[in-house]
N, C-alpha and C positions, 0 to 999 in steps of 0.2 A: 746282320747285324743288328743287334736289339738297342732301343734307345739307352742301355746304361754301359754299352763298351764305347770305350774311347780309346786312343791311339796311345800308345805309350810316347810320353815328353819328350825324346829324343827325336820320333819322327814327326809330331806335331811341331817341336822348334825347326825341321826342317823347312816344312811348306811355310809359317807365318816368319821364319826370318829371311826365305825368299822372296815373299810379296811384301815384305818392310825394311828388302837391300841391307839386310843387319849382315854383313861378311864374319865378323865374327862368332855371334851367336850361331849363325851357319854349321860352321868348322866345328863351333865347342859340341855339337850333335854325334858327330862323328870318333870313330877309334882309332889312334894312333896308327893301325895298321888297317885301317877300312879298305872294302874294295867296292869301287863301283864301276858298276858294267853297265853302259851304254849304247845298246844294239852292238856288241862282241866289241867296244874300245874300253878296255880296262884300264881305270886309274886307282892307283895303290899307294895308300898314306894322305895324309891330311894335304902335303902339299900338291898331288898331284889333284885331289880333289878341288883344292883350291883352284888349280889351273882347269879345271872342267865349270866350276862354276862362273870362271871370268868369260870361258868361251861359249859354254851352252847353256848358262844360267840365267845368273844375276848380271852375267857384262851383256844380255839379249833382254834384257828386263823381264826374264819370265814372273808369269801370275799364276800360281794355282789354286784352284779350286776342289777341293776333295767332294767324290761325289759318293764314296762307301769304301769300303775295306771287309777283307775276311783274312781270319787267321786261321792256317794249318798249319801243325809241326813246329809251331814258333814262329813261323814265316807272313807276315804282314804282306796282302796284297792290297793297294792300294788304289785305285781306282781313280783318275784324275781327267782333269781340264786344264788344258793350259794355253796361258794366252802370251804376247809380250812380240818382240822382236826376231824372235826366231823359231822355233816348232812350233805350231798353234794348231791344237786337235785334244784330242780321247786318248789315253793309253791307262796302262799298269805300270807302277815300280813296285816290288817286291822286297820289303825291308828283315834284315835278320837284326836282332837287338842283342847284346852282349854286353853286362854289368852297364844296364841301362844307356849304353853306347849303340849307334850305328854301324854293326861291324860289314854289313853288305848292302848293297842296293843294287838291283837289276832293274833296267831300266828297259820295256818291252812293249808290245802292242797291245 
C-alpha cells in the first residue's frame, strides 16, 4: 500500500459507520443482494446483514482500526484490529465492490 492508495468509499463507510454506531450509513454501503460470510456463517441481503450487524458488530460495540490493505483482482483484503464487547483481536476482511457498493465481505483470520 502506498500513501496515495485509499479504500473505496463503501469500505471506508463500513468501518467509519461501525465506529460511530451509524446503522443507516453502515447498511447504505451494501448492495441489496450483498453477501457477508463470517467464518462460514453466510448472511445474504441487507436484512440479514443488518441482523449480523446487531449480533456481531454494532450490537457488541465493535470498533475497527484498519492497519493496512492490499488489492488483488479487485478484492480489497483489509487488515484490522477489533475491540469491543464481542471478538477482540486481529483479522482480515475481504471486500468486493460492484457499482460503488459492497457486494461481498468475507471475514477470516
